[in-house]
N, C-alpha and C positions, 0 to 999 in steps of 0.2 A: 535380443528378441524375447528370450525366455523371461528376462528380468521385467520387460514391459508387460508381458502377459501376467506375470505374478503380481505386479503392481496394480494392474487393472482388476485382477481378481480380489485383491485386498481392498481396493476402493469400493467395489461392488458389495463386498461383505460388510464393510463399515456402514455403507449407505443402507443396506438392508437392516442391520442391527439398529441403526438410528430410526428408521421408519417403524420397526416393530416397537421400539421404545416409545415413540410418539403415539402409536395406536394404543399401547398399554396405558399410557398416561391419560389419554382421552377417555378410554373405557373406565378407568378408575375415577376420573372426574365425573363422568355421567352417573356412575354408581353412587358416588357421594351425593350428587345433586338429588338423585331419586330417593336416597335414604333420608335426606333432609326434608324433601317434600312429603315423604311418607309420614313424617312426624307432625306435619301441619294438618289441622282438621278444623273445618268450619261446621258449627252445629247450630241448629235452631233451638229455641227453648224446648219445644216439644220433643225433639230428638234427644236432647240432653236428659230430660226427665225420664224418657223411656229407657235410655241406656243405663242411667243410674239405678232405676228400679230393677232392671234385669240383672245387674251385677251387685246389688246391695247385699252385704253380708248380714246386716241387721234383719232384712226380710227373710233371708235363708234361715236364720236362727228362729225367727218367729214362725216360719213354716214348720220347723222341727217341733215346736211347741204344739202346733195343731195336730201333727202326726201323733204326738204323745197323748193328747186329749182324745183323739179318735181311738187309739189303742185302749185307753181306759174305758171308753164307751163300749168297745167290743168285749172287754173283760166283764163289764157289768151285765151284758147280755148273756155271757157264758154262765153266770151264776144260776140262771133258771134251767140250765140243761141238766139231764140226769148225771149222777155220779156213779162210777163203777170202780171196782177194785178186784184184783185177783192175787191170791197168795198161796204159797205151797210150803209145807214144813215136813221135815223128816226128823224123827227122834228114835234113839235106841236106849233101852233101859236094861241095866244089869242088876239082878236081884240075888245077892249072895244068900241072905236069909229069906227063904221063900216059903216056909211052912208056918202056918198060924194055927195055934191050938185054942179052941173055944170050949173048954170043958169036955163034954162028951163027944163033941164033933171037932173036926179040924179040916183045913183045906190047904192045898199047896199051889203055889204059883210057879210058872216056868223060871228057869235060871236067867233068861233074857227075853226081851220083847221088843218088837219093832212097831213103829207107827208112822204112816204117811197120811198127812192131813192137807187137803186142798180145799180152798174156799173161793167162790166167785159170787159177788153181790152187786146189785144195781139198786140205787135209790133215786126216786123222783119226787121232788117237793111238790105238794099239792097246794098248800096254803102256808104262807110265812108272814102273814100280817101285812102284805103289800110291800115288803122290804125289797124284793127283786124289782118290782115296778118302779119304786121310788129311786132305787140305785141307778136304774137305766135313765130315768128322767133327769137325775142330777148330773150324770156324766154327759148326757146330751146337751144340757145347758152349758156345761163347761166347754164343750166343743164350740158352741156358738160364741161364747165369750172369747175363746182363743182366736176365733176367726175375726172378731171385731178388734182384737189386739193387733192383728196383722194389718187391718185397714187403718188403724190409728198410726202404726209404725210407717205404713206406706205414705200417709199424709205428711208425717214428720220428715221422712226421707225426701219426698218431693219438694217440700218447702226448703229444706237444706240445699238441695240442688239449685232451686230457683234463686235462692239468696246468693249463692256463690256465683251463679250465672250473671245476675244483675250487678254484683260487685265488679266482676270482670268487665261487664259492659260499661260501667261508670269509668273505670280506669282507662279503657281503650278510647272512649269518647273524649275524656279529658286529655289523653295523649294526642288525639287528633287536633284539639284546640291548641295545644302547646306547639305542635308542628306548624299549624297555620300562623300562629303568632310569631314564631321564629322566622318564618319567611317574611312576614310583614315587618318585623323589627330590623331584619337584614336590609331591607329596602330603605328604612329610615336611617340606618347607619351610613349607607352609601350616600344618601341624600345629604346628611349632616356633614359628612366628610367633604363632599363637593362644595357645600356652602362655606365650610371652614377654609377650603382652598381659595374660595372667592372672597374671603374676609367678611362674610355675612354673619357668621356665628363664631363663638369662641371654642377653644379646645374642650372646655368643660361641657359644652353642649353635646359634643361627640361622645365624651366619656359617660354622659348621662344615659345615652341610648345603649352604649356597650354594657353598662351596669344593669340596665333593664334586661338585656339579653341574657346576662349571666344568671339573673334571678329566675328567668323563665327556664333556663337550662337546669338549674337546681331543682325546680319543680318537676321537670321531666325525669330527672334521675330518681326522685322519690316515687313517681308514678310507675317507672319501670320496675323498681324494687317491689312495689305492691303488686304489680301485675304478675311477677314471677311467683310470689307467694300464693296469690289467689289461683293462678293457673295450675300450680302443683296440687293444691288442695282439691281443685275441681277434677283433675286427673284421677286422684285417689277415689273421689266420690263416684266417678263414672266407670271406674275399673279400667282406665286407659293406661298405657305406659307413661311413667312419670316425665318422660322427655317430650311428650306430645304438646305442641303449641296450639292452643285452642283459639280460634277466632269466632266471635259471636255474630249471629245474624241480627238484623234490625229487629228490635222488640217493640211491642205496643206498650206505651207508657201512660198515656192519658186518654186513650180512646174508649175506656170502659164507662158505661153510664152509672150515675149515682142514684140508687133507689132509696126510699125511706128507710130509716133505721129499723122499723118494725119488720120489714120484709126480711132483713138479714137475721134478726133474732128468731123469727118463725122458721126460717130455713135451718138455722143452727139446731133448734129443738127437734126438727124432723130428721137431721142427718148426722149430728155429732155422735161418734161412737161411744163417748163417755155416757151419754144419756141412755143409749140402747143397752150398754153393758150393765148399768145400774138397774134397769128394768129386768134384765136377765138374772142379775144377782139377787134381786128381790124374789123372783120366782124360785131361784135356787135355795134361798133361805127358807121360803115357805115349804118347799119340798123336803128340806132337811127337818123341819118341825114334824111333818107327817112321818118321815122315816124314823125319827126318834120315838114318836108315839107308838109306832108299829112294834117296838121292842116289848111293849106290854102284852101283846097278843100271843096266843099259843101258835104252835106250828104243827103241821100234819104232813107226813110223807109216806109214800108207798114204797115198800122194799121187796125185793126178790133175791133169794140166796140159794146157792147150790153147794153141797159139801161132798167131799170124797174122802173116806176114811178107810185105809188099808193097813192091816196088821202084819203084812208080809214084808220081808226085806226088799223084795223086788217091787219097785213103785208101780209097775204096770199091773193092771187089774188081772186077777186070776180067780177062778170060780171059788166062792165060799170064803174069800179072804177080805172082802171090802163091802162097804155099804155106801149109798149115795142119797142121803136125805135132801129134799128140796123144800124150801120154805117160802112163803109169801105172806105179807101182812101189812099192817098200817102202824106207823109210829106217831104217837101223839105226845107232845111235850109242851109244858107251860111253866115258865119261870115266873110264878105269880109274885115273887119278891120284887119284880120290876115295877109293880103297881105303886110302891112307895119309894123305891130307890131310883126311879127314872124321872121323877117329877122335876128335879133340879136341872137335868139335862134338857128337858123340854123348855124350861124357863130360859136357859142359856140360849137355846135355838131361837126363841122369840126375841131375845135381846139383840141377837145378831141381825134378825130381820128388821127390827126397829132402827138399828144403827144404819142399815143400808138405806132405809127410807129417809133418815135424817141426812145422810151423805148425799142423797140425790138432791135434796133441797139446797144444800151447800153448793153442790156442783152447778145447779141451775143458776143460782145467784152469781157465781163466778163466771159462768158462761155469758150471762148478760153483760157483765162488766167488761169481759174480754172483747165481745163483739162491739160494744159501744166504743171502747178505747180504740180499736182498730178502725172503726168507722170514722171517728173523729180524726184519726191520724191520716186517713185517706183523703178526707175532705180538706184538711189543712194542707196536705201535700199538693193537691190540685190548685188550691189558692196560691201557694208559693210559686207554682209554675206560671200561673197567669200573671202574677206580679213580676216575676223575673222576665217574662216575655216582654212586658211593658218596659222594664228597665233596660233590656237589650236594645229596644228601639231608641230609648233616650241616650244610652251610652254610644250607640252607633252614630247618632246625629251629632252628639258632642264631639266624638272622635273626628268626624268629617269636618266639622267647623274648625277644630283646633289644627287639623292637618292643613286646611286651606289658609288659616291665619299664620301658621308656621312657614308655609311656602311663601307667603307674602311678607314674611319677616315682621309680623305684627305681634305674635305671641312667642314666648320663650320655649326652649327645648324642654324645660321642666313641665310646662303646661301641656306640651304635646305628648310627652312620655306619660304623664299622669292620666291623660284622656285615654291613651291606648291601654294603660294598665287597668283602668276601670272597665273598659270594654272586654279585655281579656278575662278579668275576674267575673264579669257578668256572664260571659259565655260558659265558663267553667261551672258557675253556680247553676245555670239553667240546665246543663246536661246532667249534673248531679241531682237536681230537683226532679227532672223528668224520670230518671231511674228510680229515685226514692218513691215517686208516685206509683210507678208500676209495681215496685216491691210491696208498697203499702196495700195495693189492691189484692195481691196474692196473699198477703197476710190476713186481710179481711176475708178472703175466700177460704183460707184454711180454717179460720175461726167459725165458719158456717158449715164446715164439713164437706165443702164442694170443690176442693182443690184438685181432686182426681176424678171429677164427674163432669 
């Protein structure tokens, strides 16, 4: 009886341990599934751009440059503030030979002497030839230029994200076509094997379809390799964990209207940061000319000073041992040598200004060429999409006819496989062309300065 009870207890314990093991395994499996799902993320194009801009290290670095320019601007404003200084000095003199004979008269000095000297002064510039004003204007322009640098970097980062997003879209769409064609070719293989068993086709016909399937699978392997590379790069751009598997949402590829070329060029002149920056740099160069000329002018400053002179050892004031003169005045200075030593600096400043104007002309021509090139690329991409859509209809009809003829044993397996290959290639080309058209549109948008507006 005791043995039976012991045996029942052992069975109960084993069953309990087995149940707990199953529960633990189930929980571990659920945690693994959740972890895998947590690494998958579907993003729209807008979400990807916003995420990338928020995590871009390039933009954070550019923002630091703005902060530096703002600090320089504040330093330029500080130059017009009063300057002040306070100093204190103690000295002790030992005079071993302290008697001086001057013929009939003589006088003696003490054996030692103490001196405490304190000075406090404040100076306020009244006129400095406009140098403080020009310094403030120059640094203010540098702040605006730095902000435009950030806008330009923002456009570059946005386009880089869009480019990677569209490349991933192209790979994923191509992979869908591969999967669809593998399903279709599997049906053809089954059909050809059935025909072979019935004696309607040769073994070579079956091998022909199997070879076609192998080629499609090889294409699928290349696509998967490309997808991993693009997905990893996009993870880095967006600041996501490198193991995140990104799925793209449907994107608009050919729904954007085509305006006249002049519209895009005018938009570029109004919005491109490079043009705005060159305008600011021209103003900066003109301000620098004024600032250089200001070196020829005199300066005027008001000063106030207070002195404390004590001859006692104790630095604290005691009656009869100290004096406190207070001074106030104006300081006028003029380095008139700058009238002839400064002329070459002014000439150099003018040359810099002229170079900026010439550079603006060069940039304007380059901008026109860039917009025109991107415009023609977009128009060409749309034309390719239209042409490939027509070829899809033709390839689909040809594939249908060859399939019907093959089933009727009128055409060969080679003709059937070639028709399906043409349709498969046309489908791939169409998806790639659509994505290229969408990317060409954003490239055109970037060249007009409107990619983030």
